[in-house]
N, C-alpha and C positions, 0 to 999 in steps of 0.2 A: 708529827702529824701535820701534813700539808694543809694549808688554809686555802679554801676555794674562794676566789674573788669573783663576784658577780656584779656587773654594772648594768645600768639601764640600757646602754648600747649593746652589751653582750646578750642581754635578755631579749632585746628587740630582734637581734639576728638569729636567736635560737628558736623563736616561735613564728608561726604564720603571721603575716602582716595584719590581717583582719582580726586575729585573736589579740594581738598586741594593742591594736586600736581600741577594741572593746575593753581590754584590761585597763587602759589609761582612763577610759570613761568610768570604770567601776572603782578606780583607786580611791575616790573620795567617799566610797560606800563601804570601806573596810572598817570593821569593828571587832572587838574582842581579840585584838592582834597580840600574838606572843611569838617570840622567836628564841629558841635555845639552840645555839650553834647553827647548824644548817637545817634545823627542823622549824618550819613555819606553820603556825595554826592561826586561823582567823575565821570570822564570819563576814562574808562578802555579799552585800545586798541581800542579807537574810539566809545565805547558803553557807553551810559549814564546809571548810576547806582545810586540808592538811597536805603540806608539801615538804618533801625532803629534797634539798638542793644537793645534787651529786655532780661529780666531775663530768659524768656522761649526760647530764641533763636534769630535768625536773621529774621527780617521782611524785605525782599528784593524786590525791584522793579527794573527790568533790561530790557533793550530794546533788549536783545539778544534772538534768537530763541531756546535757549538751552532746550532740552527735559528732564528736571529733574523732579523727582517725586514731587508731590504736597507738597508745604511747604519747600522743600529743596532749599537752595540758590545755584545759579550758580557760576562758578569760578570767573566771573567778580565781583559779590557781595562780595565774600570771599576775593578777592584781594583788594578791597576797604577797607574792615574791617582790613585786614592784614596791610595795609598801616597806618591805624588809630592806630593800636596796636603798630606798630614800631615807630610811631611818638611820643609816650609817652603820659602821662596824659595831659588832658586839664587843663591849668593853671587857667582857668576861671570857671571851673565846680562848685566849692563850692560857689563862689560869685554869679553865675547864679541861683543856688538853693535858696540862701538867697534873691536875688532880686525877684524871683518867689513868695516866701512866703510873702514878704512885699507888693508886688504889688497885690497879691491875696487878702490880707487883706484890702487894699484900695478899690479894686473892690467890695468886699463884703459890705464894708461901703457905697459905692456909690449906690449899688443895694438896700440896706436897707433904703436909704434916701428917704423921701417924696419929690418928685420933686418940690412941691410948697414951701417947707421949705428951700431947698438947703442944702449944705454940706460943712463943713469946715475941710478938711483933714489935718492930721498931717503928714507932709512929712519929718520930721527929720530923721527917720530911712532910708528913701530912699536917702536923701542927704548924710548921712554917707556912704551908700553903693556906691554912685557915687564917693565919695572921694576915696574909695578903688579901683574903676575902674580907676580913674585917676592915682593912685599909680601903678596899674598894667601896665599902659601904658609905664612906664619907663623900665619895664622888658620885656614885650611882647606886643608891640604896636598893632599888628594885632588882637590879642585876645581881647585886651581892646576895640578896635574900634568895633569889632563884638558884643561884650557884650553891649556896649553903644547903638548900633543900635537896638539890641534886647530889651533893656530897654526902648528905645524911642517908639518903636512900642507898647509895653505893656502899657506904661504910657498913650499913645494916646488912647488906647482902654478904659482905666479907665476914662479918661476925657470925652470921648464920652458917657459913661454909666451913668454919674451923673451930677447933677446941682451943680457944684463946685462954691462956693461963694467967693473964694480967688484966687489970682494969684499964690499961692505957687506951685500947681501941674503943672500949665502951665510953670512956671519958671524952675521947675525941668525937665520938658520935653525939654525945650530949652537947658538946660545944658547937658542933655544926647545927644541931637542932635549935640551940639558943640563938645562933646567928640568923637563922631563917625566921 
């Protein structure tokens, strides 16, 4: 999974100059900020904002009535992304991508399994990744908790999709829930 790198300068060149200037002024009014991978959520000057940073640009949803051209993000959305950029890299991004790959593989196995026969998943890679999440908790506990919650949701989806004949995946789910 390719990692998209957004900098303050690349953001400045992506949006209208006036929008960027307003975003800079709003950056100190960003609250309830959270970022999971390229998804940024925030409340900017009292306005709810959700932005997905994509290679093609910003996919923004904002509650403001700003009359900007179609597809162009408003200053609230740009301020939220600017806060994300200034916060630095997501320490869990690489681990999240690895979890996604392993969980997607387990989901594919569950989907290919005959429901009458059941499925015996190999959870060793997933357990190793949860060890890394646990290690991450000593450096950045909030990022590790968020990643563990994310893993728990994804593992729960896989469990619901297949007839798992061992307790291994359920045990892994409990471990992810305990880490969150």
